[in-house]
C-alpha positions in Angstrom: 110.3 28.9 -68.9 112.9 29.1 -65.8 113.4 32.5 -63.7 115.9 32.9 -61.2 115.2 34.7 -57.9 118.3 35.5 -55.8 117.7 35.8 -52.0 118.5 34.3 -48.4 118.4 30.6 -48.6 115.6 30.7 -45.8 113.7 32.7 -47.9 113.9 30.7 -51.2 113.1 27.6 -49.0 109.9 29.1 -47.7 108.9 30.0 -51.5 110.0 26.8 -52.5 107.8 24.7 -49.8 104.9 27.1 -50.3 105.1 25.9 -54.0 105.9 29.4 -55.4 108.8 28.2 -57.0 109.6 25.0 -58.8 113.3 24.6 -57.8 115.5 26.4 -55.4 119.6 26.4 -54.7 120.7 27.0 -50.9 122.4 26.3 -47.9 121.1 22.9 -46.2 118.9 23.9 -43.5 120.1 21.4 -40.7 116.8 19.8 -40.4 116.0 18.9 -44.1 117.6 16.0 -45.7 116.0 16.1 -49.2 117.2 17.6 -52.2 120.5 17.0 -54.3 123.9 18.1 -53.0 125.8 20.2 -55.4 128.7 21.0 -53.5 130.6 21.8 -49.9 130.8 25.5 -49.5 133.8 26.6 -47.4 133.6 29.7 -45.1 136.2 31.8 -44.1 136.5 34.9 -41.7 137.1 37.5 -44.6 138.3 40.9 -44.5 140.5 43.5 -46.1 143.9 42.2 -45.6 145.1 45.2 -43.6 142.1 44.8 -41.1 143.2 44.9 -37.8 141.4 43.9 -34.3 142.7 46.0 -31.4 143.3 43.6 -28.6 140.3 43.9 -25.7 138.2 45.5 -28.1 135.3 43.2 -29.7 135.5 41.9 -33.0 133.9 44.0 -35.7 131.4 41.9 -37.6 129.5 42.4 -40.7 126.5 40.2 -41.1 123.2 39.8 -42.9 120.0 40.5 -40.7 118.7 37.9 -38.7 117.3 35.1 -39.7 120.5 34.4 -41.6 121.9 31.0 -41.0 125.4 32.3 -41.9 125.1 34.9 -39.1 123.8 32.3 -36.6 126.8 30.0 -37.4 129.5 33.2 -37.2 127.8 34.0 -33.7 127.5 30.6 -32.4 131.5 30.4 -33.4 132.7 33.5 -31.7 130.5 32.8 -28.9 131.4 29.0 -28.4 135.4 30.2 -28.4 134.6 33.1 -25.8 135.6 35.9 -28.4 133.5 39.2 -27.9 132.1 40.6 -31.0 130.0 43.6 -32.0 127.9 43.7 -34.9 129.1 47.4 -36.7 127.3 46.7 -40.4 124.2 45.0 -41.0 123.6 44.2 -44.9 121.0 43.4 -47.2 123.3 41.3 -49.0 126.7 39.5 -50.2 127.6 42.8 -52.0 126.8 45.1 -49.5 128.8 43.2 -46.8 131.6 42.6 -49.4 131.6 46.5 -49.6 131.8 47.0 -46.1 134.7 44.3 -45.9 136.9 45.8 -48.6 136.6 49.3 -47.0 137.9 47.5 -43.7 135.1 48.2 -41.5 134.8 44.8 -40.0 135.2 41.1 -40.9 132.6 38.6 -41.8 131.8 34.8 -42.3 131.4 34.6 -46.0 131.6 31.7 -48.4 135.0 32.3 -50.0 133.4 32.1 -53.7 131.3 35.1 -52.7 134.0 37.1 -51.0 135.4 40.4 -53.2 138.7 39.6 -54.6 140.4 42.0 -52.3 139.7 40.1 -49.4 141.3 37.3 -47.3 140.6 34.9 -44.5 142.1 36.5 -41.6 140.7 33.6 -39.3 144.2 32.0 -38.3 145.9 35.5 -37.9 143.0 36.8 -35.5 142.8 33.7 -34.0 139.2 33.1 -34.9 137.5 29.9 -34.6 137.3 27.6 -37.9 133.9 27.7 -39.7 132.2 24.8 -41.1 131.6 24.1 -44.7 128.1 23.7 -45.6 126.3 21.9 -48.4 124.5 23.4 -51.2 121.3 21.8 -52.1 119.5 21.9 -55.1 115.5 21.3 -54.5 113.2 20.7 -57.3 110.2 19.1 -58.3 109.4 20.1 -62.0 107.9 17.3 -63.6 108.7 18.7 -67.3 111.7 17.1 -68.9 113.1 20.2 -70.6 113.1 22.2 -67.0 114.5 18.7 -65.3 117.5 18.9 -68.1 117.9 23.0 -67.5 118.1 22.1 -63.6 120.8 19.6 -64.1 122.9 21.8 -66.5 122.2 24.8 -63.8 123.1 22.3 -60.9 126.2 21.5 -62.5 127.6 24.6 -63.4 127.0 26.0 -60.0 129.0 23.1 -58.7 131.9 23.5 -61.2 132.1 26.9 -59.9 133.1 26.2 -56.8 
């Protein structure tokens, strides 16, 4: 039997490493080299199309709580470019961050695939630094042939949806 759990990559990998999960799909952590790459996930500075940044004001940012690796990527990019920012929304998942973006409250570093359909990548218009793409990786250790086949199918479907 396969059960699915959705959580932040770090939490999923911790559970996988602790033996609580037989498989995990997560963004690659920089220190790990194991697992099967399913796809490259492009990221953008997503926001409502009419989102504006007032010149001189810090960029209003929506993020997930630390220690989110996507949050760290966004903060590193902004700090590296010398762009002042302030967290105005800290969500508990992609859906809550998406709601904040759709409401025009902030901009967020998000995978384009999971961004709400009413948002756009405003990075170029706002002069924000490009964000790197990240590998999405399948980590697995099932010994059962049926489970391996199901994971291959799930991995292929995930990769095809990019």
